N, C-alpha and C positions, 0 to 999 in steps of 0.2 A: 504494500500500500504506500502511496505517495501522499504527502501533505504539502499544501501551499496556503499562503495567506494572500488575500486580494484586498488591496486598498481601492476604494470606490469613491469617485466624485459624482455628485448628482446635481441636477438643476435646482436652484433655490426653491424650497417648498416641497420638494419631492422626497425628502429624506425618509419620512415615515412610510410612504407607499412603497418605496424601493426596499426598505428594511423588511416590511411585512411580506413582500414577494420573495425575496431571497431566503428568508427564514424558513419557507416551506419546501425548499429544494432538499432532497434527501442527501445530497453530497455536501451540503453546508453543515458543518459540525458545530460551528459557533458563529454568531453575528453580533456585532456591537456598533452602536452609533458613536461617532467621535466628534470632538471639537478640534479645530485646527485645519491643517492643510488638506485633510481627507475627511469625508463624511461618514464612511463605514469601513469596518475591517471585517473580513470574512475568513474563517478557517475552513478550508475545503479538503476533501479526501477523495482519492480516485486510485485506480490501479497503477497508473504511471503518470509522468509529467505530461505526456502527450494527451492523455485523457483530461488532465486538469486544464491544459490550454484550450482544448475543444469545448469544455464546459464553460469556461470563461467567455469565449467568443460567442458560442451559440446560445447560452442560457442567461448569462449575467449582462453582457453588453447589449443584448437585445431588449432589455427591460426599458420601457419608456421612462425617461428622466435620468438614466445613467449617461453621464457625459464623458467619463474617462475611468480606466482601470489600470492598476499596476499590480502584477502578479509577482509574489516573492516565493521562490521554490525553496523548500527545506532540503538541507543536505542529507544525502543518503550515504553514510559512511560504512 
């Protein structure tokens, strides 16, 4: 299993709607609203980093109100 964190920026006023949507995805292990440079941080889990990348592009970036994402891959040593 691979784990990644996704920093999400959303359009002003869309924070709660996006949070509620991503929280329902089965691959999102944890979701938190943030103050600062990013609006949300998500912990996601998938079979490998390729799957994480596909989930971010197809599921998270396609949510109305999401303006930008930054995916941080956890090291697998």
